[in-house]
N, C-alpha and C positions, 0 to 999 in steps of 0.2 A: 268697595271694589277690590277684588283680590290683587294683590300686587305680583307681578311676573316674577319668577325666581331669576335671580341674577346667574347670568351663564358663568360656568367654571371654565378659565381659559386651559387650553390645553398644555400639558407639561412641558416646559422648554426642553429641547434637545440636550442630551447629556453631553459633556465635554470631558476630557480628560486624557489619560495617557493610554495609548493602544500599544500593548506589548507584541512585539513582532519577532517570532523565533524563526521564521523562514529564512534561510541563508540567503544572501545576496539580494535581499529587498531592496528594490530602488526607491530610495527616500525620496527622490526629486521627480520621478516619472509623473506624468499629467494624471495618469488613471491609478496610481498607485500613492506613494507618499504625499505627493503635491494634493492629491484628493483629500486625504485625511486632514492635512494641515489646514486646506481651504474650508474644511468642515469645523474648524477650530479645535482640533486634536494635536495632542504632542506624541511624537513617535518616540518609542522606546526599543531600540534595536538590541536583541539579544539572540543573535543566531544560533541555532542548534548545529553543532558540528560533531557531537559525540553523545554518549548517554547521558541522560538527564534523570535524577531521582526525583522523589517527592520532596525532598528537603530543598533540593536545588530549585525546584518549582516555587515552593512555598516563599523563597527568597526573591522570586521574580515577579509574581503576580499582584503584591500588595499595591493598592491605588488604581491599577488598570480596570478601565470601563469596558475595553474590547481587547481581543487578542487575535492574532493572524499567525497560525501555528503550523509547525511540523508534526513530528510524532511525539511530542512531549506529553508525559502523563498529567491528565487532569483528572485526579480521582477525588473522592469526598474530602479528604484532607486539604487538597490544593484549592479546591473550590471554597471551602470554610475560610481560607486565608485570603481569598478574593472577594471581599464583601461588596465591592463596588462593580464587579464585573457582570456584564450584561450580554457579551456575545463572544463565541469562541468559533473562529472560522477557520476550518481545517482547508489547507491547501492539498487537496486529494479527497478521496472517497472514503478511506478507512475511518472508522470511529472507535476501534478497539482500545485506544490509548485515552479514550474519554468516557468518563462515567455518565453515560446519557441519564440515567435515572436521577442521579444526584444533580446533575445540571438542570434538569426539568423542574425537579422539586425547589430549586433555588431561583428558578425564573430566568436561568441562561440559555439563550439560544446558541444551538450548535448547527453550523452550516457546512456543507461540503461543497465539491465542485464536479459534480457528475457530468460524463460526456466530453471531458476535457482531454483524458489521457488514455482511454481505452486502446485507441489504435497504437498508441506508443508502446503500451504494454504487450500488445498482442506482437509487434514488431520485435521486441526486446526476447519476448519468449521463444520465437522461431530463430532468433540470432543464436540464443543460448543453445537451443537444440542442435544447430548446425555446427557451433563452435565445440560443442563436447564430441559429436559423432565424428567430426572431422578433425578432431584433436589439435585445434588451431593453437591453443597456448602451449602445449607440449611441444609442438613442432617449432614454434617460435623459439622457446627457450632452447632446443636443440641447435638451431642454425646460429643463434647467438653465440652459444658454446663452441662452435665450430664442427658440430656433427651434422650428418647428412641422411638420418634416420628416415627411411621411407616405407620400408617393407616388413614381413615378418610380424614380430611383436609390436612395431610401430605402425603398421597398417592402419589407416582411418577406416570409418565405418560408413554405412549408408543411411541416409533418411528415406530416400524414395522407397516406395513398396512396403514400408514398415506398417506395424500396429501402433497407433498413438492412442493413449488413454487420458482423457481429459476429465479431471475430478472437479466438476463445477461446469456448469455450462450456461452461464449468464452472458452479459454483453462480451466480455473478453473471450471467454471460452469460445463464443460462437466467431468472433473475429479471428482467433487462432485456427480454428477449423477452415475458415474460408481460406486463409493464407495457405494451409497446408494441402488444399485441394490440387494444387499443382503439381504436387509431389507423388500422386497416384497412392495414397496411403489409405489404410482401413483407420477409421476413427471410432473409438469406443467413447461412451459418456457415461459419468455417473452424476446424478444430480436429483434432487428431491422433486424437482418438476420435470413433466414430460419434455422431452428434447424437441418433439415437433419438428425434426429435421430429417427427411428420407435419407441424407447423405450419412448419418451418424447412426451407430447401434447403442441402445441404452441397455446397460448392464449393471449388477451390483458391483460393488467396489472389489470384492475378492476376485471376480471374473476378470475385472479390468486389470488389477494388479498382476494376475497370473499369465495374461495373454500379451500385455504391451511391451513393445521394446523401448518406449518413451512414455513415461508416466508424467502428467504435466499439471499443477496445480492451479486452480482459478476459482476458489471459493472464498467468501468472506470469513474471517476469524470470528467464530462464535463458540459458545460452550459445546455445541455438537460437532465442531470442526476441529477444536483444539485437540492436538496429538492423534488426528485421524490416520496419520501415517507413523505407525509404531513397529515395534519389534514384529509383531504377529503379521502386519501387512507386507511389511519387507521380505519376511520369509516366503511369502507368496510369489514374490516377483522373480522374474527370470534372471539368470545371472549375467545375460548380456543386455540387460535394460539399463537405461538411464532415467535419472529422476531430476525433473525442473521445477523450481519453485519461484514464481514471481508473484506469488499472492501474499502470505503472510508466514513468519518463520515458525509461528506457534502451532502451525498445522503439523508439523514434524517432530517427532522424537529425535533430536539431533545425535544423541549419544548411539541410538539404535542405528541411525543412518551411517555415523562415523564407523560403526562395528561391521556393518555389511559391506561397505566400500572397502574397508581394510582387510577383510577376510575373502574379497573376491566374490561375495554373493551378490554384488550390483556392480555393473561395469563403471558407472561414473555419476556425476551429480552435477547441476549447474545452479546455483543459488543466488537469487537477488535480495533475499529477504532472510533474517536471522531471528532467532529466539530473543537475543541480546544484541542490539545494534549502537555501535560497531561490535563485531563478534570477536573482541580482543583474545578472550581465553578459551575460544572454541577449538577443539580438536580437529573439526574440519579444516582448519587453517594449514594443517600439517600434510594433508593428503595430496598427492599428484593427480589423481583422477577427479578433481573437483574444481569446478571453475566459479569464481566469486565475483559478484559486482555489488557496489554500495547502495543498494535499494534505489536504483535509477530507472527500473522498468517503466514507470509513468513519466519519465522526464526528457523533455527535448526542449529546445529554444521555444518552440510554438506552444507546447503544453504548460510550461511554466508561465509563459506571459499570459495565457488564458485563465489558468488557475488562480494566480495572484490577483488579476484583476478582478475576478469573481469574488474571492474572498475580500478584498478590499471594498467592494461595492457592498457586500453583506455587512460588514461592520458599519459603514455608513449609514445604511439603511436603517438598522437596529437602534443605533444612537440617535438617529432622528426620528424615532417613534413609528418607523414603517416595519412591516412585516417583510422579512428578506425571502428571497428564493432559496430553494434546496435546503429545507430545515431537515436536519436529521432527527430532531425531536419535535415533531409538528405539534404536539399536544401541549407544548410549553405556553405558559401565559406570561407574555413579555412584561418584563418590569418597567413602571413608568419612569 
């Protein structure tokens, strides 16, 4: 009589260090740090509060089985130094800081948190539009300095009845268009996919640049969109236009943008994202017609809570041998 094969027991859940670079992660909260600790993991808190290099990351990832991260670079060299790593959970939706192909080849799951911060980004985008056109920061500085400049060269500008150009018309672009509908604006859209919205006009990028009073970026950073707004495109823009970027800094040639602003070929800009973050050496920091914020477009108390909870759950799932939600590399074969 044939002997039945001995069943192979499932691999035990992985346990070990979870590297956490997301700033102000609550190590004691029930659905955050306490959940990881309860699952048998140790927390290694290394909050990202400035730029990080490959060398920096190589010094942090050794021995980690999971990571809950900000925009730290996870390239092939970093992944090679993280032999035990099984999951990278991005707090957010952008994956341009992660080499997805390298992660997939090494059996490392990469997760994101879609749907948690789109409304927040849309709110911040409109806030930057209004702050730039109404010259809020300039007038704030004037009042604090004892001036009362209200007219002439100091007069603010109008958002209502403007032409708004949206470069990218995914979830966030559509939410921005919805918010702008109350301002009686004309909305132009450039996107690879049909807009399918009768309230907007789909045009080529050159047309959008030439006709828009406000140009706002809402596309992911890919090889096709890197540097999409360069010297040629800025030369097409109206001198009374403003440029708003809450997407990714790499979409803009920042040197060309600074030149256009400095020479009066563009009225103003509002930037939440930069090619290098923080942008310590950027010439944009010296220009009075630029409003800057520290990549907070997707951040609010509510969105941070939702994103960190989802990222934590993803790490717990992968390390317990379960396939997580919202894989950025769904083709990955999870490591046992």
